Each structure stands twice: as structure tokens, then as C-alpha cells.
C-alpha positions as CSV (number, residue, x, y, z in Angstrom):
1,M,-53.9,8.6,34.6
2,K,-50.3,6.9,33.0
3,H,-50.3,3.4,31.5
4,A,-48.7,0.5,33.0
5,V,-47.3,-2.8,31.9
6,L,-45.4,-5.6,33.4
7,A,-42.8,-3.8,35.7
8,L,-43.3,-0.6,34.2
9,A,-46.2,-0.5,36.4
10,A,-43.6,0.1,39.3
11,G,-42.9,3.4,38.5
12,L,-46.7,4.8,37.8
13,L,-48.2,6.3,40.9
14,S,-45.5,7.2,43.0
15,C,-45.7,10.3,44.3
16,S,-47.5,9.4,47.6
17,P,-47.2,10.8,51.3
18,S,-45.1,9.1,53.0
19,P,-44.0,8.3,56.5
20,A,-40.9,8.7,58.7
21,D,-38.3,6.8,58.3
22,S,-34.8,5.4,59.7
23,A,-31.7,5.8,58.6
24,E,-28.0,4.8,58.3
25,A,-24.9,6.7,59.5
26,S,-23.6,9.5,57.5
27,T,-19.7,10.8,56.3
28,T,-17.9,13.8,57.6
29,P,-19.1,16.7,54.3
30,P,-15.9,17.9,52.8
31,P,-14.4,21.6,51.9
32,T,-15.7,23.4,50.1
33,A,-14.6,26.4,47.7
34,P,-16.1,29.6,47.7
35,A,-18.9,31.0,45.2
36,Q,-17.4,33.0,42.3
37,A,-18.6,35.7,41.0
38,E,-20.4,33.7,37.5
39,M,-22.2,34.1,34.2
40,P,-26.0,35.0,34.3
41,G,-27.7,32.4,32.7
42,R,-29.1,32.6,28.6
43,A,-33.0,33.1,27.1
44,T,-30.9,30.3,24.5
45,D,-30.6,27.7,27.2
46,Y,-34.5,27.6,28.2
47,K,-35.9,26.4,24.7
48,W,-39.1,26.0,26.0
49,L,-40.1,29.7,26.9
50,P,-41.1,32.6,23.8
51,A,-38.2,34.4,22.8
52,G,-38.6,37.9,24.7
53,R,-39.8,36.0,27.6
54,Y,-36.8,34.8,29.2
55,N,-35.6,37.7,32.5
56,P,-33.1,37.6,34.2
57,R,-34.6,39.6,37.9
58,Q,-36.5,36.7,37.8
59,T,-34.1,33.3,38.3
60,V,-33.8,30.9,40.8
61,A,-30.4,32.7,41.5
62,A,-32.1,36.3,41.5
63,R,-34.6,35.6,43.9
64,F,-33.3,33.4,46.6
65,A,-30.1,34.8,47.7
66,A,-28.1,32.6,50.2
67,P,-28.9,33.2,54.0
68,R,-26.6,35.2,56.2
69,G,-23.8,33.6,57.0
70,Y,-23.5,30.8,53.8
71,Q,-22.3,31.2,50.5
72,R,-23.5,29.1,47.2
73,V,-20.9,26.9,46.5
74,A,-18.7,27.3,43.0
75,V,-21.0,25.8,39.8
76,Q,-19.1,25.5,36.5
77,Q,-20.9,27.9,33.2
78,G,-22.6,25.3,31.4
79,S,-22.6,23.0,34.2
80,F,-26.5,21.5,35.1
81,G,-26.1,23.3,38.3
82,H,-25.2,26.2,36.7
83,W,-28.5,26.1,34.0
84,L,-31.1,25.1,37.3
85,R,-29.7,28.2,39.0
86,H,-30.9,30.3,36.8
87,L,-33.6,28.9,35.9
88,P,-36.8,31.5,35.0
89,L,-39.4,31.6,37.6
90,L,-42.6,33.3,37.2
91,P,-44.2,36.3,39.5
92,A,-43.5,36.3,42.9
93,G,-47.3,35.5,44.7
94,T,-47.9,33.2,41.6
95,P,-50.4,29.7,42.5
96,V,-49.3,26.4,42.0
97,Q,-51.9,25.1,39.4
98,L,-53.0,21.0,38.0
99,Y,-51.9,20.2,34.5
100,N,-56.0,20.8,34.0
101,G,-55.5,24.2,35.1
102,R,-57.1,23.9,38.6
103,P,-55.4,25.1,41.6
104,K,-53.7,22.8,43.7
105,E,-55.4,22.1,47.2
106,R,-52.3,22.9,48.7
107,Q,-50.7,26.3,47.9
108,D,-48.5,26.2,51.4
109,V,-45.9,24.3,50.4
110,H,-43.9,26.3,47.3
111,A,-41.9,29.5,47.9
112,A,-42.0,30.3,43.7
113,V,-43.7,28.1,40.6
114,F,-40.7,27.6,37.4
115,D,-42.3,29.2,34.1
116,L,-42.1,26.1,33.0
117,D,-45.1,23.9,30.8
118,V,-46.5,21.1,32.8
119,G,-48.3,19.9,29.6
120,S,-51.9,18.9,28.9
121,R,-52.2,15.5,30.7
122,D,-51.3,13.7,34.1
123,L,-47.9,12.9,33.5
124,Q,-45.3,15.2,34.8
125,Q,-45.5,13.9,38.5
126,C,-42.6,14.4,40.5
127,A,-40.0,12.0,39.0
128,D,-41.0,12.8,35.6
129,A,-40.5,16.6,36.4
130,V,-36.5,16.0,36.9
131,I,-36.6,14.0,34.2
132,R,-38.0,17.0,32.2
133,L,-35.6,19.6,33.9
134,R,-32.0,17.1,33.1
135,A,-33.7,16.1,29.7
136,E,-33.9,20.2,29.1
137,Y,-30.2,21.0,29.8
138,Q,-28.8,18.1,27.9
139,F,-31.0,19.4,25.2
140,S,-29.9,22.8,25.3
141,Q,-26.4,21.1,25.4
142,Q,-26.5,18.7,22.8
143,P,-29.7,16.7,21.9
144,N,-28.6,13.4,20.9
145,Q,-27.1,13.1,24.7
146,V,-30.3,13.2,26.2
147,H,-31.8,9.2,26.4
148,F,-33.4,7.4,29.5
149,H,-34.4,4.2,30.8
150,L,-38.0,3.0,31.2
151,T,-39.2,1.0,34.7
152,S,-38.4,-2.2,32.3
153,G,-34.9,-1.3,31.9
154,D,-35.0,-0.5,28.0
155,D,-33.2,2.3,27.4
156,I,-34.8,5.1,24.8
157,R,-32.3,7.4,23.3
158,F,-33.9,10.3,21.8
159,Q,-31.9,10.7,18.8
160,D,-33.1,6.6,17.9
161,W,-36.9,8.3,18.7
162,Y,-36.3,11.4,16.4
163,S,-34.4,9.3,13.4
164,G,-37.6,7.2,13.3
165,M,-37.2,4.5,15.6
166,G,-39.8,4.2,18.2
167,F,-41.2,2.3,20.6
168,K,-44.5,0.2,21.6
169,V,-45.8,-1.8,24.7
170,T,-46.8,-5.1,24.0
171,G,-49.0,-6.9,26.7
172,N,-45.4,-7.3,29.5
173,A,-43.0,-6.6,26.6
174,V,-41.5,-3.1,25.3
175,Q,-40.6,-3.8,21.6
176,P,-39.0,-1.0,18.9
177,A,-41.1,0.2,16.6
178,P,-40.9,2.3,13.0
179,R,-41.9,5.8,13.3
180,P,-41.4,9.3,10.9
181,A,-38.4,10.9,10.7
182,E,-37.9,14.1,11.7
183,A,-36.0,16.8,12.8
184,P,-34.6,17.2,16.7
185,T,-37.3,20.1,17.5
186,H,-37.9,21.2,20.7
187,A,-41.5,20.2,19.8
188,V,-40.4,16.9,18.7
189,F,-38.7,16.6,22.0
190,R,-41.2,17.7,24.3
191,R,-43.1,14.3,22.8
192,Y,-40.6,12.1,23.2
193,L,-40.5,12.9,26.4
194,D,-44.0,12.4,27.0
195,Q,-43.6,9.0,26.3
196,I,-41.1,8.6,28.8
197,F,-43.3,10.3,31.5
198,T,-45.6,7.9,30.6
199,Y,-43.1,5.0,31.1
200,A,-41.1,6.2,33.6
201,G,-41.1,7.2,37.1
202,T,-39.5,7.1,40.5
203,L,-38.4,3.4,40.4
204,S,-36.1,3.9,36.7
205,L,-34.9,7.3,38.4
206,S,-33.7,5.7,41.0
207,K,-31.4,3.5,38.9
208,E,-30.5,6.4,37.0
209,L,-28.6,7.8,39.7
210,I,-25.5,7.4,41.4
211,P,-26.3,7.2,45.2
212,M,-24.2,10.2,47.2
213,P,-24.0,11.0,50.9
214,L,-25.6,13.7,52.5
215,A,-22.7,15.8,53.2
216,Q,-21.6,15.6,49.6
217,V,-24.7,17.2,47.8
218,Q,-24.8,19.2,45.5
219,P,-26.8,21.6,42.6
220,G,-28.7,18.9,40.6
221,D,-29.0,16.0,42.7
222,V,-32.0,14.1,43.6
223,L,-33.9,13.6,47.0
224,I,-35.7,10.4,46.0
225,R,-37.1,6.7,46.6
226,G,-37.9,4.4,44.1
227,G,-41.5,2.5,43.8
228,S,-44.7,3.0,44.7
229,P,-45.6,4.6,46.6
230,G,-42.1,7.0,46.0
231,H,-41.4,10.3,45.3
232,A,-38.2,12.4,44.4
233,V,-36.7,16.3,45.0
234,L,-34.7,17.4,43.2
235,V,-31.6,19.7,44.4
236,L,-31.8,23.0,43.0
237,D,-28.9,25.0,44.5
238,V,-26.6,24.9,47.5
239,A,-25.2,27.0,50.2
240,V,-22.1,26.5,52.7
241,Q,-21.3,27.8,55.7
242,P,-17.9,28.9,55.3
243,G,-15.6,26.9,58.4
244,S,-18.3,24.5,60.1
245,G,-19.1,23.4,56.3
246,R,-23.0,22.9,57.2
247,R,-25.4,22.7,53.8
248,L,-28.3,24.4,53.0
249,A,-30.4,23.5,50.4
250,L,-33.1,24.7,47.7
251,L,-35.6,22.1,46.4
252,A,-38.1,22.2,44.0
253,Q,-40.3,19.2,42.8
254,S,-43.4,18.4,41.3
255,Y,-46.3,16.0,42.6
256,M,-49.5,13.9,42.1
257,P,-51.4,14.7,39.7
258,A,-49.0,16.5,37.6
259,Q,-48.7,20.5,38.8
260,Q,-46.4,23.3,38.1
261,M,-43.2,22.4,38.7
262,H,-42.2,24.6,42.0
263,V,-39.4,25.9,44.8
264,L,-40.6,24.6,48.1
265,T,-40.8,26.1,51.0
266,N,-39.4,25.6,54.4
267,G,-42.5,27.4,56.2
268,W,-42.4,24.9,59.5
269,D,-38.6,25.8,60.4
270,D,-38.3,28.9,63.0
271,T,-34.8,29.3,61.9
272,G,-35.7,31.8,59.3
273,L,-34.4,29.7,56.3
274,G,-36.9,30.9,54.1
275,A,-37.1,28.1,51.5
276,W,-33.8,26.9,52.2
277,F,-33.2,23.4,54.2
278,L,-30.8,22.9,56.3
279,L,-29.4,18.8,55.1
280,D,-28.0,17.7,58.1
281,P,-25.6,14.6,57.6
282,Q,-26.1,13.5,61.1
283,A,-29.8,13.6,61.3
284,A,-31.7,10.1,60.2
285,Q,-34.5,12.2,58.0
286,V,-34.9,15.3,55.2
287,N,-38.5,16.6,55.7
288,T,-39.5,18.5,53.2
289,P,-43.7,19.6,52.9
290,E,-45.0,16.3,51.0
291,W,-42.4,13.9,51.5
292,T,-40.1,12.3,54.6
293,F,-36.7,10.8,53.0
294,R,-34.3,8.8,54.5
295,R,-30.7,10.5,54.7
296,D,-29.5,7.9,52.0
297,E,-31.8,8.5,49.9
298,L,-29.7,11.4,47.5
299,G,-28.8,10.6,44.0
300,R,-26.7,11.7,41.1
301,F,-26.7,12.1,37.9
302,E,-23.5,10.5,35.7
């Protein structure tokens, strides 16, 4: 169980079932440029993988083609969206496991499981998994740009942390605390993230994001409700239907207790979309297997 102090407690236990909610008016989708041929992902961009393990035939892009009549939106080489599109997956049929190695109770909500560790503690839950992927992307580009806010509002930079300035929670306060300086290796980065996971959650993550209209959804956006209960689901990829502008999304989540991050399946939909979800800006809600979001609960990293 995560630790809770002062406002930090609002970020804990935040991935719980939710009733459906109504939403406000939406906007008209803007025109979208057709996706162009793009370079595949690079093994060196996924730092947690052992050498030689990255398989370009077992990625989000390789396993999940856009449905007929749709095309993936264009993403820039080196962007967060491109990085997400080429995330590595475990073999088809892999069950979702919890942090303690036990199987998740529900095995009917996922279409694929990421080849990404979940850690050995009950930390990498819903918002934490989104933080993990965003941080891993930034680490692969420039480690010193990684920083996240705790639920208390304190901004904790990875550069400060590995350079010898950590933090401690005392009573109702988060205070700077010296720690041994270390090289910014991936192992050190993972220890930093575990501290972030302990004192961050959906509330803090929601404040990191810029609100976006559902009609403009892009890869890397986040469906999120901050608070307790709350939940966060990452938009892995987006496909658009030329002419109509209808947008489909691949969605991914972790949940509570901490579990392997997985691509969600649109199993109850009879439209033949498979793992793709229609994000209709005219609808009041976005339904996912374990949570219902309002249409105004979409955010984007700066």
C-alpha cells in the first residue's frame, strides 16, 4: 500500500470503479494529415529491455493495424507518439500479472501486455504507469528533462535526485533531504520513479496535463480523473477516418493493485473495432472496460 501524508493522500488508492458521468459540449474535429511512412522503433529507446530483446514484430504498431477505412495519424520521428507506437509487447495470449506475480482477477479486459516490468511493490498503479511511460520516453531522449510533481505540489527533478538532493516526508511536509550522488543510470532512474509513485497519483498527474477537447485526441494524451477514486488511461495511438474525421484510439492502463500495463480490448463493442475505441466527441462518455470517463477528461503533456 502506498504511504499517505497531507495532500499526498489524495493521490492514493485512485484506481477504483466509477459510475458513469455526464459531460459538457464538444468541439468539431480539426482536419488531420494522413499518416506517412515512418521509421520503426529503435531498441535503444526502450532502456529497461535487456540487450537483444526488442522485437520490431512484437510492438503496438505491428500487432494492431488500423481498422479498414482508417489510417494512423502522422507522428514525428522521436516524438512521444512515435515512441508509444513502437512499444514492445509480450507474446499474444500473455495474461496480466500483478506486482506479486499472481494473475489479475479479470483477464477479459486486455488485448496485449507490455514488455515492461511492474516492480515488486504495489506502486505502479494507473497514474504511475502513465508517469512511467512518459518518464521512460524522456529518459531515452534526455534524462535531465524528467520531473514530476507529488500530490503535495512539490516538483521533484530526476537531475536533482541523482545529483544528491532527494526528499523526505515528515508529518505534513515534504522537505529536501541529502542523498548519495549517483550516475544517471536506468537502475537509479527506477529508484527515483518508485519514490515518485509513492507520493503521486491521479490528482497530481491531472495537474501536469493541459486539458484538450476529445475531438483533438492524439497519441500520448491521457484520459484522467484526478482524485480518490480516480483513474488514468493512456492513449497509445490514434487512427482517423478520412472525410468524416472520426477518431479511434488504442488505450492502455495499469490498475489497482499494481499490475502489468496492458492494451485494453473493446470486447463489448459489436462494431468489429477489436482493441480500437471510438472516441466520439458528441457522446457524453468514454467507456473503457474498468472505468467510465467524461468526454472533458482528456489531458496532454506539455
